C-alpha positions in Angstrom: -5.5 -2.8 -11.6 -1.5 -2.4 -10.0 -3.1 0.5 -7.6 -6.4 -1.2 -6.7 -5.3 -3.9 -4.0 -3.3 -0.8 -2.1 -6.2 1.6 -2.1 -8.3 -1.1 -1.0 -5.9 -1.8 1.7 -5.7 1.3 3.0 -9.2 2.0 3.1 -10.3 -1.7 4.8 -7.0 -1.7 7.3 -6.6 2.1 8.0 -9.4 3.8 7.3 -12.3 1.9 8.1 -11.2 0.9 12.0 -11.2 4.9 12.8 -13.4 6.6 15.1 -13.2 9.5 12.8 -12.8 10.1 9.1 -9.8 9.6 7.2 -8.6 10.2 4.3 -6.6 8.1 1.4 -4.3 10.0 -0.9 -2.9 8.9 -4.1 -0.2 11.0 -5.9 1.9 10.6 -9.0 5.0 12.7 -9.4 8.0 12.4 -11.9 10.9 9.8 -11.1 14.3 9.9 -11.4 14.5 9.7 -14.8 12.3 10.7 -18.1 10.7 7.3 -18.4 9.6 7.0 -14.7 6.9 8.4 -12.4 6.6 7.5 -8.9 3.1 7.0 -7.9 2.4 7.0 -3.8 -1.0 5.7 -1.8 -0.6 7.4 1.4 -3.2 7.0 4.3 -3.4 8.8 7.7 -5.5 5.7 9.5 -4.4 3.4 12.3 -1.2 1.6 10.3 -0.1 -1.8 10.1 1.0 -2.3 13.2 -2.0 -1.0 14.8 -4.5 -3.1 12.2 -2.2 -6.0 12.8 -2.6 -5.9 16.6 -6.5 -5.8 16.3 -7.1 -8.9 14.6 -7.9 -12.2 15.6 -5.0 -14.5 16.5 -5.8 -16.9 13.2 -5.5 -13.7 11.1 -2.1 -12.5 12.0 -0.6 -14.8 9.7 -3.1 -13.2 6.5 -1.1 -12.4 3.5 -2.7 -10.0 1.6 -3.7 -11.8 -2.1 -4.1 -8.8 -4.1 -0.9 -7.2 -3.0 0.9 -10.8 -3.7 -0.9 -11.7 -6.8 0.2 -7.4 -7.6 3.6 -8.0 -6.6 3.9 -11.3 -8.9 2.1 -9.5 -12.6 5.0 -6.5 -12.2 7.6 -9.3 -11.4 6.2 -11.2 -14.8 6.3 -8.0 -16.7 9.6 -7.0 -15.6 10.8 -10.2 -16.5 9.0 -10.2 -19.9 10.9 -6.7 -20.2 7.5 -5.2 -20.7 8.1 -3.0 -18.2 10.5 -1.9 -15.3 7.7 -1.8 -12.6 9.0 -1.9 -8.8 6.4 -2.1 -5.9 7.9 -1.3 -2.6 5.7 -1.0 0.4 3.6 -1.1 2.5 5.5 0.6 4.8 4.6 2.4 8.6 4.8 6.1 9.2 5.8 6.2 13.2 5.7 10.1 13.1 2.1 10.8 12.6 -0.9 10.7 15.0 -2.6 8.8 14.0 0.3 6.4 12.6 -0.6 5.7 9.0 0.3 3.9 5.9 2.1 4.4 2.4 2.9 2.3 -0.4 4.3 3.9 -3.5 3.9 2.2 -6.6 
């Protein structure tokens, strides 16, 4: 449930606008301590910058509700001391061609 909005954004805004086949990778690896994991969602799509430029002007101010809701859930879980989940991203990778994006969870 926490990863879905990021994977969906990778597909809708990064992969589908491409004229060729793209890829989305989800990796899970140990974090910097025993009680942590790092989840990374990476795509080789058109990138955040290109996606924003290709949208009609009124949608340029669009805020992903799924991502905002997910960040809000993480905030609530931290405040309730259920978990210390941290969400960072999405980020633009400028050294890829085409420029993809990544969102570590």
